[in-house]
Residue, then its C-alpha position, 0 to 999 in steps of 0.5 A: g181417437d177410438d174405433n167403434s169397440g173403444r180400442k185405441v187408434i194409431t195412424f200412420s200418414c205417408c204424406r207426412m214423411p219428409p225426404s229420406h235425406q232429411l229424416n234422422h231414421t234413428r229417431l224415427l225408429e225410436y218414435l214408432k217404438y215409443t208410440l206403439d209402447q204406449y198401446v200394445e198391452n191393450d187391444y188397438t187399431v191402426v190406420y195406415f193412410h198410404y197416399g204420399l208415400k214416394s221414392l223420395n221419402k221411402p226409407s232405405l233397406k239399411w234402415l229396415q235391417t236396423a229395424y229388424k235388429e232392434f226389435d229382434r234384440k228386444y223381443v227375440s222373434k223369428i219373423f217374416i219381413l215383407p220385403s217392400v219399401i211400401f209396408k216395411s215401416l209399418l208391417t215390419i215394425s209394428f205387426s210382425f213382432p209378437r209383442y206388437k201383433k198380439n193385441l192388434k185387432a184391426l189394420y186399415v190401409v186407406h187408399p191402397t195402390n194396385f201394387i200393394k194389393i198384388l204384393w200382399n197376394i204374393f206374400k199372403p201364404l207366408i203370413s198367418h191367417k189370423f193376422g191376415k183377417k185383421i187387414t182391411y183395404l179401404n178405398y175412400l175416407s168415408d169407409l172409415r166411419e163404419h169401423l171407428k170414430y172418424d171425427q176424432l181422426n187427425i187426417p192430413q189435408e193432402v190426404i182428404r184432397h186426394d180422396e175428393n179427387l178419387r171420388g171426383k174421377q169416379k163420379g165425375k163430380l164430388p159426392p153430395l153431402v150426407k145429411v145427418p139426422p138429429p140425434r135422438p133424445p136419451l132414454p130416462t133409463q140411459q146409462f151410456g153417453v149421458s152425464l153423471q148429472y142425468i143419471k143421478d136425476k133419473n135414479k132417485g138421487e143415487l150418486i154412483p150410476p147403476v152400471m158403474k156400481e154393478t160392474v164394480s161389485y161383480l168384479k170385486r166378488k169374482g174378478l180381482q185375481v183374474e190375470g189381465l183383468f181390464r187388459r183383455s177384450a170381449s166380444i163386440q156384439t156382446i158388449k153392445d148387447v149389454q150396453k143396450l139392456y143397460n140403457q133400456g133399464k133392463s137388468v143384467n146378469f153377468d153370470d149369464y155370459n160366462d166371461i169376467h171381462i165383459p163387466a170389466v169392458i163395460l166399466k171402461t166403456f161407460l167412463r169413455e162415453l161420458p160426455q165430459p170426463l170423470l176428471t173434467f176438462e177443466c182439470y186437464d192442464h193441471i194434470l199435464g203439469i204433474t211431471s213438472v212437480e217435484s217427485s216428493l210433492r206430487v201426491t200433494r199436488c194430486k190431492k189439491i186437483i182432486q179437492g177441486l172437482p165437483e162433488h159428484n165427480y169426487v164421489v164417483l171417482k173416489y168410488l172408482i179409485c178405491f176399487l182399482h186400489m183393491v185390484s192393484q193390491e192383488s197384482i201378484y195374482n192378476r198382474m195389473t199394478a197401479s202403473s198397468l191400470a193407469c195405462v188402461f184407465g188414464l185416457n178413460l178418466i181424462r182427455p182435452s176438450k178438443g181433439t185427442a190427447s197428444l202422445s206426449a200427454l200420455v206420460p203425465l196423464n197415466l202418471f197422475t192416475e197411477l198416483l191416485i191408485d197407489f196413494y188412494a187413502n192419502i188422497f181421498n182422506s180429507r173430503t166428506v160429501p153429504g150422501e156419499 
């Protein structure tokens, strides 16, 4: 899922850990590395569900030492390791190493025990103040709603029941259901969170949404050679302010903000908040199959999938990919190759209609996006749309 700033969320549920004698800890280590490697190049958030960690399923000290050596060998860093089986599978691997710590923006520890809090206070002086500020303790699941898109999370039933028991003990009964007010109708000038068709109808039939046209135009003029374009974050409050201006139909001058990453984040946010992704839900399963296609035929398959898009989606996608292709051509300066851009934009362009994309889906989704960017001219050369 995503947090309220659009950053990807990784969850770690202790209750899902099997007994130590049944677990292949080598594979666990590889899985943790693989999962984190999908996201660490961009800003991300971690939610740690502590409930369910018991003496039977705590990894051994030997495994901790192996994890230390593995990460130290690959990322070469002198680090501090929390000498606790409580946090070792989480903090040691995920956050004590610069490669993983750099873009971690928040760590939410849900249902912490007093022991964790005491342990954290003991070792807090040894941990950087900057990293310490990223950690937030949450006593109840409902507290997560303030920070991220709660409904997107796949929370184990055991954790949910534990949360209900905690609330019941606190108040003597379960809390009443909170009535959610009906959503407000979108403004006529709304840009975020509404369909492409809605924006088109409210903008005299223009196919390219204004927010997209303005961010792309600005980045073409001033951002093509900026290192880390689309990888860097921007002020959360500033992004909200800019979204509000667009939704109210007011003009936005990105020069006023003196931060080239603001229009980049706005563009990603616009794509991510479309009710239906630009590549449409219908294409999701077809795109997942790209890895099973022979390498020499993959561009042809991409082209066939793209040709099946609705005309409006096709035009907007072509406009976007043309720009991303330009960005990739400047990778000697901005370090954003087609592969790097695909990692950033893949899940902003396509997602399943229910739930979130699985870990195994990231490879084909990113590969498909990379092919679109690398072979833009070939894939988009045979379809002409009226009004394009």
